[in-house]
ROPAMI-606804 format. One line per field, with one value per residue (C-alpha): residue in one letter; x, y, z. Coordinates in steps of 0.25 Angstrom, whole numbers, plus 2048, in hexadecimal, padded with zeros to 3 digits. Each point is the difference from the previous one (the first is absolute). Layout:
BEGIN
res = [A / ...]
x = [X / ...]
y = [Y / ...]
z = [Z / ...]
END
This chain:
BEGIN
res = [M / D / N / R / I / K / I / I / G / I / G / D / N / G / T / Y / D / L / S / P / V / C / L / Q / W / V / H / E / S / D / I / L / A / G / G / E / R / H / L / S / F / F / S / E / Y / S / G / Q / R / K / V / L / K / G / G / L / A / A / V / I / E / Q / L / A / E / L / R / H / H / Q / K / I / V / V / L / A / S / G / D / P / L / F / Y / G / I / A / S / F / I / A / K / K / I / G / S / Q / A / V / E / I / H / P / H / L / S / S / M / Q / L / A / F / A / R / M / G / D / S / W / Q / D / A / A / F / E / S / V / H / G / R / P / M / K / G / L / A / Q / R / M / D / G / K / A / K / I / A / I / L / T / D / E / E / N / N / P / S / A / I / A / R / Y / L / I / E / F / E / M / K / E / Y / D / V / F / V / A / E / N / L / G / G / E / H / E / R / Y / G / F / W / T / L / D / D / M / L / H / A / E / F / S / P / L / N / V / V / I / L / R / R / K / P / D / A / P / E / P / I / R / G / F / G / I / E / D / E / Q / F / H / Q / R / K / P / E / K / G / L / I / T / K / K / E / V / R / V / L / S / L / S / E / L / K / L / K / S / D / S / V / V / W / D / I / G / A / G / S / G / S / V / A / V / E / C / A / R / L / A / P / Y / G / Q / V / F / A / L / E / K / N / E / G / D / M / M / N / I / E / A / N / R / K / K / F / R / T / D / F / T / A / I / H / A / K / A / P / D / E / L / D / K / L / P / D / P / D / A / V / F / I / G / G / S / G / G / E / L / R / E / L / I / H / I / C / C / T / R / L / K / E / G / G / R / I / V / I / N / A / A / T / I / E / T / L / S / A / S / Q / Q / A / L / A / Q / E / G / F / T / V / R / I / S / L / V / Q / I / A / R / S / K / P / I / L / D / M / T / R / F / E / G / L / N / P / I / Y / V / I / V / G / F / R / G / S / D / H / I / S / G / K / E / Q / E]
x = [CDC / 80E / 804 / 80F / 808 / 809 / 80E / 806 / 80F / 802 / 80E / 806 / 7F8 / 7F3 / 7F6 / 808 / 805 / 7F2 / 7F7 / 7F2 / 7FC / 806 / 7FC / 7F2 / 800 / 806 / 7F4 / 7F6 / 805 / 7F8 / 80C / 80E / 80C / 80F / 80B / 7FE / 809 / 7F8 / 7F2 / 806 / 800 / 7F1 / 7FD / 7F2 / 7FC / 7F1 / 800 / 805 / 80F / 808 / 80F / 808 / 80A / 801 / 7F5 / 800 / 7FA / 7F4 / 7FE / 800 / 7F8 / 7F6 / 801 / 7FD / 7F4 / 7FB / 806 / 7F2 / 7F8 / 809 / 80B / 80D / 80E / 80E / 80C / 80D / 80D / 808 / 7FD / 7F6 / 805 / 810 / 802 / 7F2 / 7F3 / 7F9 / 806 / 7FC / 7F1 / 7FF / 806 / 7F6 / 7F2 / 804 / 806 / 7F1 / 7FC / 809 / 805 / 80E / 805 / 80E / 807 / 811 / 806 / 80B / 809 / 7FD / 801 / 80D / 806 / 7FC / 806 / 80D / 7FF / 801 / 7FA / 7F8 / 7FD / 80E / 7FF / 7FD / 7F5 / 802 / 7F6 / 803 / 7F4 / 7F9 / 80B / 80D / 80D / 805 / 805 / 801 / 80F / 7FF / 7F6 / 806 / 80E / 805 / 7F3 / 804 / 7F3 / 7F7 / 7F3 / 7FC / 7F4 / 802 / 7F9 / 803 / 808 / 806 / 804 / 80B / 80A / 7FD / 803 / 80B / 805 / 7FC / 809 / 80B / 7FF / 801 / 80C / 7F6 / 807 / 800 / 7F1 / 7FD / 7F4 / 7F4 / 7F5 / 7F2 / 7F6 / 7F3 / 7FF / 7F6 / 7FD / 803 / 80C / 806 / 80F / 80A / 80F / 80B / 807 / 80D / 7FD / 809 / 7F7 / 7F3 / 803 / 7FD / 7F6 / 7F1 / 7F7 / 7EF / 7F9 / 7FC / 80C / 806 / 80F / 807 / 80D / 808 / 80D / 80D / 806 / 80D / 7FB / 807 / 7FA / 7F6 / 800 / 7FA / 7FB / 802 / 80C / 808 / 810 / 803 / 80C / 7F5 / 7FA / 805 / 804 / 805 / 810 / 80B / 7F7 / 7FC / 7F3 / 7F2 / 7FA / 7F8 / 809 / 7FB / 7FF / 7F7 / 7F8 / 7FB / 7FC / 7F9 / 7F9 / 7FB / 7FA / 7F9 / 7F7 / 7FE / 7F5 / 801 / 7F9 / 805 / 801 / 80E / 806 / 810 / 804 / 80E / 803 / 80F / 804 / 7F3 / 803 / 7F3 / 7F7 / 807 / 7FD / 7F2 / 7FC / 805 / 7F7 / 7F5 / 7FF / 7F2 / 801 / 806 / 80E / 803 / 80E / 802 / 80F / 804 / 80D / 802 / 80D / 7F9 / 7F5 / 80A / 803 / 7F2 / 7FC / 80B / 7FC / 7F3 / 803 / 80B / 7F7 / 7F4 / 7F7 / 7F6 / 7FE / 7FE / 80C / 7FF / 808 / 7F9 / 804 / 7F5 / 7F5 / 800 / 7F9 / 7F9 / 7F2 / 801 / 802 / 7F6 / 7FE / 80A / 800 / 80E / 80A / 80F / 808 / 80F / 801 / 7F7 / 809 / 7FE / 7F0 / 7FD / 7F6 / 7F7 / 802 / 7FD / 7F3 / 7FC / 804 / 7F8 / 7F3 / 803 / 803 / 7F6 / 7F9 / 808 / 80E / 80D / 80B / 80E / 80A / 80F / 809 / 80F / 7FE / 7F9 / 7FA / 7FA / 7FD / 7F8 / 7FA / 7FA / 7FB / 7F9 / 7F9 / 7FB / 7FB / 7F9 / 7F8 / 7FC / 807 / 807 / 80F / 80B / 80E / 80B / 810 / 807 / 80F / 807 / 80F / 804 / 80C / 80D / 80C / 80D / 80C / 7FC / 7F5 / 7F2 / 7FD / 7F2 / 7FE / 7F3 / 7F7 / 7FA / 7F5 / 7F1 / 7F2 / 7F5 / 7F3 / 7F4 / 7F2 / 7F3 / 7F1 / 7FC / 805 / 7FC / 80D / 808 / 800 / 7FB / 80E / 804 / 7F4 / 803]
y = [26F / 7FC / 800 / 7FE / 80A / 808 / 802 / 80B / 803 / 80D / 809 / 80C / 808 / 7FE / 7FD / 804 / 7F1 / 7FA / 7F9 / 805 / 7F3 / 801 / 80F / 7FC / 7F7 / 809 / 809 / 7F7 / 7FA / 802 / 7FF / 804 / 7FB / 802 / 808 / 80F / 802 / 7F8 / 806 / 80E / 7FE / 7FF / 80B / 803 / 7F1 / 800 / 7F3 / 7FA / 801 / 7F7 / 802 / 7F4 / 7FF / 7F9 / 7F5 / 7FA / 7F4 / 805 / 808 / 7F7 / 7F6 / 80C / 802 / 7F3 / 800 / 80E / 7FB / 7F8 / 80C / 80A / 804 / 801 / 805 / 7FF / 809 / 7FA / 804 / 7FC / 7F0 / 7FC / 7F2 / 803 / 803 / 806 / 800 / 7F6 / 7F2 / 804 / 804 / 7F2 / 7F7 / 806 / 800 / 7F6 / 804 / 7FE / 80C / 809 / 807 / 804 / 80B / 802 / 80E / 800 / 7FD / 808 / 7F6 / 800 / 80F / 800 / 7F6 / 807 / 80C / 7F9 / 7FA / 7F2 / 7F2 / 7FB / 7F3 / 7FB / 80A / 7FA / 808 / 805 / 80A / 807 / 808 / 7FE / 7F5 / 801 / 7FE / 7F5 / 7F5 / 807 / 7FF / 7F0 / 801 / 80A / 7FB / 7FA / 804 / 808 / 809 / 804 / 808 / 806 / 806 / 80A / 809 / 80D / 7F9 / 7F6 / 80C / 7FF / 806 / 7F6 / 7F6 / 806 / 800 / 7F1 / 7FC / 807 / 7FA / 7F1 / 806 / 7FD / 80A / 7F8 / 807 / 80A / 806 / 808 / 806 / 804 / 80A / 803 / 7F7 / 806 / 80B / 810 / 800 / 7F3 / 800 / 7F2 / 7FE / 7F9 / 803 / 7FC / 7FB / 80C / 80A / 7F8 / 7FF / 80F / 803 / 802 / 7F8 / 801 / 7F5 / 7FB / 7F8 / 7F4 / 7FB / 7F7 / 7FA / 7FB / 7F8 / 806 / 7F9 / 7FF / 7FB / 7F5 / 7F2 / 7FF / 7F4 / 7F4 / 7F4 / 7FD / 7FB / 80B / 7FD / 803 / 809 / 80B / 804 / 808 / 7F8 / 800 / 800 / 7FB / 7F5 / 7F6 / 808 / 7FF / 7FB / 7F3 / 7FA / 7FF / 7F1 / 800 / 80B / 7FB / 7F3 / 808 / 809 / 7F5 / 7FA / 80C / 7FF / 810 / 807 / 80B / 808 / 7F9 / 805 / 7FB / 800 / 801 / 7FD / 802 / 807 / 802 / 806 / 800 / 7F6 / 7F8 / 80C / 806 / 7F2 / 800 / 80D / 7FD / 7F4 / 807 / 80E / 801 / 7FC / 804 / 7FC / 803 / 7FE / 800 / 801 / 801 / 804 / 810 / 7FE / 7F8 / 80A / 808 / 7F4 / 7FD / 80F / 800 / 7F3 / 805 / 80C / 7FA / 7F2 / 80B / 7F7 / 80A / 7F7 / 804 / 7FE / 7FF / 801 / 7F8 / 7F1 / 7F6 / 7FE / 810 / 808 / 7F3 / 804 / 80E / 7F7 / 7FB / 7EF / 7FA / 7F7 / 7FC / 801 / 7FF / 7FE / 802 / 803 / 801 / 804 / 7F6 / 803 / 7F4 / 7F8 / 80D / 804 / 7F4 / 800 / 80E / 7FF / 7F2 / 806 / 80C / 7F9 / 801 / 7F3 / 7F9 / 808 / 7FB / 804 / 7FB / 800 / 7FF / 7F9 / 801 / 7F5 / 7F3 / 808 / 80A / 7F4 / 7F9 / 80B / 805 / 7F1 / 800 / 80D / 7FE / 7F3 / 805 / 80A / 7F5 / 803 / 7F7 / 801 / 7FC / 802 / 801 / 7FF / 809 / 7FE / 809 / 800 / 80D / 7FE / 807 / 801 / 7FA / 803 / 7FB / 7F6 / 802 / 7FA / 801 / 807 / 7FD / 80B / 7FA / 7F8 / 806 / 7F9 / 807 / 7FD / 801 / 801 / 800 / 7FB / 7F2 / 7F8 / 805 / 806 / 7F3 / 7F9 / 7F1 / 7FA / 808 / 7FC / 7F0]
z = [4D1 / 801 / 80E / 7FF / 807 / 7F5 / 805 / 7F6 / 7FF / 7FF / 7FD / 806 / 7F4 / 807 / 7F5 / 7F4 / 7FC / 804 / 7F5 / 7FF / 805 / 80D / 801 / 7FD / 80B / 809 / 7FF / 7FF / 80E / 80D / 807 / 7FE / 80A / 7FF / 806 / 800 / 7F6 / 7F6 / 804 / 7FE / 7F1 / 801 / 806 / 7FA / 804 / 806 / 807 / 80C / 802 / 80A / 803 / 800 / 80D / 80C / 804 / 7F1 / 802 / 806 / 7F6 / 7F4 / 808 / 802 / 7EF / 7FE / 806 / 7FA / 7F2 / 7FF / 7FF / 7FC / 7F6 / 806 / 7FA / 807 / 7FB / 801 / 7FC / 7F4 / 7FE / 80C / 7FF / 801 / 810 / 7FF / 806 / 7F5 / 805 / 80F / 7FC / 7F6 / 80B / 80A / 7F9 / 7F3 / 7F3 / 7FA / 808 / 7FA / 7F1 / 7FF / 7F7 / 801 / 7FE / 7FB / 80C / 806 / 7FD / 7F1 / 800 / 807 / 7F7 / 7F3 / 806 / 802 / 7F1 / 806 / 800 / 80E / 7FE / 805 / 80C / 80D / 80A / 80E / 808 / 80D / 7FE / 80F / 802 / 807 / 7F9 / 808 / 7F7 / 7F4 / 7FE / 7FE / 7F7 / 7F7 / 800 / 7F3 / 7F8 / 7F3 / 801 / 80C / 800 / 80F / 802 / 80C / 809 / 808 / 80A / 7F8 / 7F6 / 7F6 / 80A / 809 / 7F7 / 7FB / 810 / 800 / 7F4 / 805 / 80D / 7F9 / 7F6 / 7F4 / 7F6 / 7F5 / 7FB / 7F7 / 807 / 7F8 / 808 / 7F9 / 808 / 7FC / 7F5 / 7F5 / 809 / 7FE / 808 / 7FC / 800 / 7FE / 7FE / 806 / 80D / 809 / 80B / 807 / 7F8 / 804 / 80F / 802 / 7F5 / 804 / 7F7 / 7FC / 809 / 7F2 / 7FB / 7FD / 800 / 7F5 / 804 / 7F2 / 804 / 7FA / 7F5 / 806 / 80D / 807 / 800 / 80B / 80A / 7FB / 808 / 80E / 808 / 800 / 803 / 80F / 7FC / 7FB / 80D / 80A / 80C / 80D / 800 / 803 / 803 / 7F5 / 800 / 806 / 7F5 / 7FB / 7F5 / 7F2 / 800 / 80D / 7FB / 7F3 / 806 / 80B / 7F7 / 7F7 / 80E / 803 / 7F2 / 7FF / 7F9 / 7F9 / 80B / 80C / 80D / 806 / 80D / 801 / 80E / 803 / 7F2 / 803 / 7F3 / 7FB / 7F4 / 801 / 802 / 7F3 / 7F8 / 807 / 7FA / 7F4 / 7FE / 806 / 7FB / 803 / 80D / 80D / 806 / 80F / 805 / 80F / 805 / 80F / 7FE / 7FD / 7F8 / 7F5 / 7FF / 7F7 / 7F7 / 7FE / 7FC / 7F7 / 7F9 / 800 / 7F8 / 7F8 / 7FC / 7FC / 80B / 808 / 80B / 80E / 80A / 80E / 80B / 80B / 806 / 7FE / 803 / 804 / 7F5 / 7F9 / 804 / 7F9 / 7F3 / 7F7 / 7FF / 7F8 / 7F5 / 802 / 80C / 7FF / 80D / 7FE / 80F / 80D / 80B / 80A / 7FF / 7F5 / 808 / 802 / 7F2 / 7F8 / 808 / 7FB / 7F2 / 800 / 806 / 7F6 / 7F4 / 7F4 / 7FB / 7F7 / 805 / 804 / 80A / 7FD / 80A / 7FE / 80C / 800 / 80C / 805 / 80B / 7F9 / 7F7 / 80B / 806 / 7F1 / 7FD / 80E / 800 / 7F3 / 802 / 80D / 7F7 / 7F9 / 7F2 / 7F8 / 800 / 7F5 / 802 / 7F7 / 802 / 7F7 / 7FF / 7F5 / 7FC / 7F7 / 7F7 / 803 / 7F7 / 806 / 7F7 / 7F2 / 807 / 806 / 80D / 808 / 80C / 809 / 806 / 80E / 7FD / 802 / 804 / 7F9 / 808 / 7F8 / 807 / 7FB / 804 / 7F9 / 7F7 / 7F3 / 7FD / 800 / 7F4 / 7FF / 7FF / 80E / 807 / 7FC]
END
């Protein structure tokens, strides 16, 4: 007896496109599992039905035991390996315990209806997931396909795109693909914002040919940020920011704390470098929060801005992979202790100090926490025109203090 669980992809048209062998497996099975909509396509099925919804892990474990003496079929939407249940089941009980037969995915059908290729598209899912962070993952991409749900529907996506001024896309919405009530077409964001859609839909964004070029790389010019005026600007200068960012060693999914965020320039760049992570920017001055919010939207970085004086609110945040401290408000020793305690294994703390007092306090605090400390004195001068000649104007020197556990981050030459 073939005791592998058969996982069969099924479309919105039910049994119409299923192969004879898949239909035979369903009718010969002892247990048929799937969502209520999937099971409704087999109203005459005489075996045991099992609805898959909450507590999925426990149900899969039960099916794994039953498969040794019963034939089991699991129904799933479209291609069950594309944001579907098949990969979860295979990882849970082993790939040798399942046999997967995909149907056309909703994305394949949507691109076919749109008449465009999909091998060059980026894929995102907000189906059962928060939309938070979608802006930095989408920005600059030529083609993005999004799986939706009833809450994160096309109208909600339109509202989100408008919030971040992402108006350079043509938007294609496809509903009930392959079913009786199939509908598809292009929408403007304004029309999409107020329209109603079927719960079964996908959204495709296609960058317009005349759209302006997106920002590339990191090290955004200081002048591009909204910042406090008429002062020179509460902002980490580009050259210092670039060095500090390199020392944070961010991964694409890093959790970052930006403490004393000022204008939010570091948080913006961190969100762009860690598009699948989480960035939290804390700033105590209420007047700077408007600039942080303006920069968050301008640079399409959906991070979390918090009006608080650290260490307040840090206990509500997830443990960080990286911490940047640009200002401490006089609570530096306690703040460093909390950051060192919460920092994940392999993480880094980077502190910018403008005074030798802050340098000394930071170095001592990190050392007391058992962290290795490395310090760079950054002295930058920028060119300025003077008549038909060029002079240089120095910026305030900044100490970039890096703290991390152990010595494996230091090269052999540095250790010597």
